[in-house]
N, C-alpha and C positions, 0 to 999 in steps of 0.2 A: 297661629301664624308665627313664624320666626320673629324674634324681637328686633333684629336688625331690619328685616323687611318691613315690619310694622312701623318702625321709626321713619324709614324712607317714605312710606305711604303717608304718614301723618304730616311730614314736612312738605310732601308734594301737595297735600290737600290745602295747605296755606297759600300755595302759589296758584293752584287750579289752572294749569296751562292747558292749551289745546294741542293735542298730539294727533297727527294724521297717520292712519294705517292704510297703505295703498292696496293691500291684498284682500279686498272684500270677497274674493272667490274662495278663500281658504277658511274652512270651518273653525279652525283653531283661532284665527284672527277675529272672526265674528264673535266667538264665545268670549275671548278676552275683552273685546270692545264692550260687550254686554256687561261683563263683570266690573269693568272700570266705571261704566256709567252707574251701575248699581251701587258701587262703593263711593262714588262721587269725589275722588281725589284729583281727577283730571277731566277735562272735556275731551271727548274722542271723536274724531272725524274719520269715517270709513269711506273708502272710495269704491264705487261699483254701482251696478244697476240695482236700485232698491227692491224692485219686484223679484229679481233673481236671488238676491241675498235672502229675502224673506222666504221665498219658495224653497231654497236649499237648506234653510235653517229654521224649520217650523217650530221647534221647541225652544228657541232662544229668544228672550225678550230683547227688543231693540229700543225700548223706552229710554230716552235720554241720549241715544247715539245719533250723531249728525251723519247722515248718509249723503254724500255728494256724488252725483253721476256725471263724470267728465263729459259724456256725450251730450248732455243737455244743460250743463252749468253755463250761465251767461258770462262767467269770468274766464272761460276756457281760452277765448281769443287773447285776453290779457296775459295769461300764462304762456301762451305760444309766443307772444311778442318778447317776453322775458328770455325764453330759450334762444330765440333767433338772435337777439341782441348780444346775449352772453357768448354765443358761438360765432358771431360775425367775423369773417376773415379766417376761420378755421377750415382747413382742407382735409377731406376724408382720405385716409390712407388707402382705402379700397378703390375709390373711384378717381381720385385726383381732382375732384370737384369740391366746391363749397359744401359743408355738411348739410346746410339747409338753404335752398335756393331763395326762399322767401318765408314769410310768416306762416303761410298756408302749409308749407312743408314741415315747419316746426310743429304746427298744430297736429298734423297727421301723426307725427312721431309721438307727441305726449299722449295722444289717444291710444297709442299702442303700448306705451310704457308708463304705467301709473306711478312708478317710483319717481320718474322724471317729472310727472305731473305734480306729485306731492312736493318735490323739491322746489318747483316754481311757486306753489302755494306758500311754502316756507319762506322763500326769498322775499315775497311781497308783504309778508307779515300776516297772512290770513290764518296761519297756524304757527305754533311756537316750536315744534319739533316733529321728527318723523321716525317711525320704527318700521323697518321692512326686512325682507329676507326669509320669511317663513317658507315660501315656496319659490324663491328666486335665488340666484347666486349672489355671493358677496359683491362681485363686480357690478351686478345690476343695481345694488344699493349704493355702492361707493361712487360709481360713475356720475350719477346726478349730483351728489355732494361735491365732487371735485370740479364738475363743469359749471354748476350753477351757484352753489353756496360758497365754495372755496374755503381756504384755510383762514383762520383768524389773523388779524394784523400782528405781525411779529412772530407768528408760529410757522416754522419752515416745513412742517410735514403733518400729515394725518397719521396717527398711530392708533393703538387700541390697548385696552386693559380688561381684565376680568375681575369682578368683585367676587371674592371667595368667602362665603358665609359659613361659619362653623356650624356643625350639627346641633340640634337641640341639646341643651345641657352644656354646650360650649366645648372647648378643647383646651387642655392645660397649657399649651404653648401659644394660644391665640388670645392675647390680652384684651384686645378690643372687639372680639367676637367676629372679626373678619380681616382679611388681607386684601390689598390691591396687588394683582400680578400684572406686569407689563413687559414687553409687548406680547400678547397672546394670539394675535390674529392677523396682523398686517405687514409689519416691516421685517423683511426676511433676515437681513444681516446688517443692521445699522452700524455706521461708523460711530466714533466717539461723540461727535457733535450731535448726531441724531439721537443717540442713546441718552444724552443729557436732556434733550427736549422731551423724549419719551418719559423720562423720570419726572421732569417738571410737570407734565400733564397728569401723570399718575398721582403725584403728590396733591395736585389740586382736586382730583377725583376723591382722594382720601378725605380731605377736609369737607367737600361738598356732600359726599354720600354717607360717611361715617360720623361726621361732626367732631372728629378728633384731629389733633396735630399729627402730621405725617412724620414717620421715622423711616428714612429711605435707605435701603441696602442695595448696593450694586453687586450682583452675584457673579461669581467666577468659580473655577475649580481650585482657586488659590485664596488663601486668607493672609493678607498683609505680607506678601512676598514669599509665601511658602513654596511657590512655584514660579518659574520664569518662562514666559512665552509671549509671543505677539498678541495673542488673544487676551492675556492678562493685562498687557500694556494698554489695550483698547479700553478695558473696563476702568482702569486707573485714570486714564485721560478723560473718560466720560464723567467720572466722579469729580475730578478737578474742574471740568467745565461747568458741571452742575453747581458747584459752590460759587462760581462766578455769577451764574444766572440767579441763584436763590441762596444767598449767604445766610439767611435767617432760618432755613429749613434744616432740621437735623438730618444728616446723611453720613454714610461711610462706604468705603469700598477700596480694594476689592475684598469681598467676604464670600466664603463658602456658605451654602444654604443653612447648614446647621449652626454655623457661627452667627448667622443673621437672626435666627429665631429661638435658639436654645440658650438660655441665660448662662448655664455653666460652661458651655462650649464657647460662647462669645467672650466670656471673661477670660478663658484660657488662651484662646487664639487671637483675640484682639483686645487686650486689656486697655482700659481707658477710652474705648470707643463710645461715642454718644448714642449709638443705636445697636451695636452688636448684642444679640440675644433678645432684642426687644423690637425688631423691625416690624412695621405693618405695611410698608410698601416695598414690594420685592421686584427689582428691575433685573430682568434676565439679559444675557449678552446677545441672544439672537432668538429668532422665532421658533426654531426647532426646540430649543430649551424651554421657552416660555409656554408654548402650546402643549408640549408633552407634560410639563409639570402641573399646569392647571388641570389637565384631564386626569392625571394621577391623583392629585389632591381631591378632586371630585369623586373619583371611583374608589380609591383605596381608603381615604380618610373620611368620606361621607360629607364633604363640604358641598354646599349649593353654589354652583357657578352661574353668575349673572354676566352675560356678555359672550364674546368680547364686545366691549363698548367702545365706540369711536371717540377719539379725543383729538382736538385741534381744529375741528370745523368751526366756521364762523357762527353757525347756528346748529343745534344738536340734531344729529342723525345717528341712528343705531341700527346695526345689522344683526339679524337673528340667525341662529343655526336652523337649517332646514329640518333638523330633527327635534325642534323645540316643542314643548307642550304649551297649552294656552296659558298656564300659570306663568311660564317664562315671559310671555308677551306682556302679561298683566304687570309683572314687576318691571319689565323694561320700560313700559309707559311711565311708571312712577319715577324711575331713574332719569328718564329723558326730561321730565318736568324739572327735576333738581338741576340738571345740567344747564338749564337756561340761566342759572345764576353764576356759572363759572366764567371768569374772565381769563381766557387762555393767554 
């Protein structure tokens, strides 16, 4: 097992948080739940009909896995009340009527959407985090978070990052064995204020997941004024705002990607910079850039991509790629456990 992944798992083991997986109908999720229980670094709660789950996964041990059937769980009415009260006064754009006429209507909904059910469990504290999205869209995972869990106090947005873990044997430019890339999955074209908060969340992820001090680079097609454009101005403004938010975190911008991670280039293009050539948190100017670069790093450089991981929720929720393997879910559960310690 990769050293970074092993470190994350061992630190998650010290916390032993309870993570809910709403997609008990997916064989990959069931396999991941089994392996988490076997390894014992988290408690895992699987949502679904236990008889169906066992019948559809006859070769998978469910020893140690908590299976909750929403249709028979005595706490379902409590969770329905949570959703009803959270959405009270909200009007459906489709019907022009209240989203939920009463608690019974909210109950009907959470029994049709287990991600929303899991978010209600998370809200009341019956679980500590949620991982979903193996067989549902990103919107299906984020909607419960935004409607029930909401953003952490003082955090203006939910964004995402990817943990990029170097291949076995390491990479000569990756000093800490991994990078944090942000935003790689959610915020399409953030303004400078949003970009500063995306960077702040990513820096906190670096500390929590890698156990090292963040060195934040704000990426552009320009290094220290080598080009002039409104897009460059946005990145510079984001860096300046970040320094107001987190004056004690090492950061610099604007930097080209090679200036950020290659020591010789960083020294040439940004002499005296506190992070140039040594960055471990890479903040991209927009989603097209961030998403493309994380996939290129994964496919061409052989890095393991964990995420995109959500950042900024009041309690941890993570979205999976629908193309994920059970191993990805396994690691995401460990990461979600560590996220419970982050103060956004």
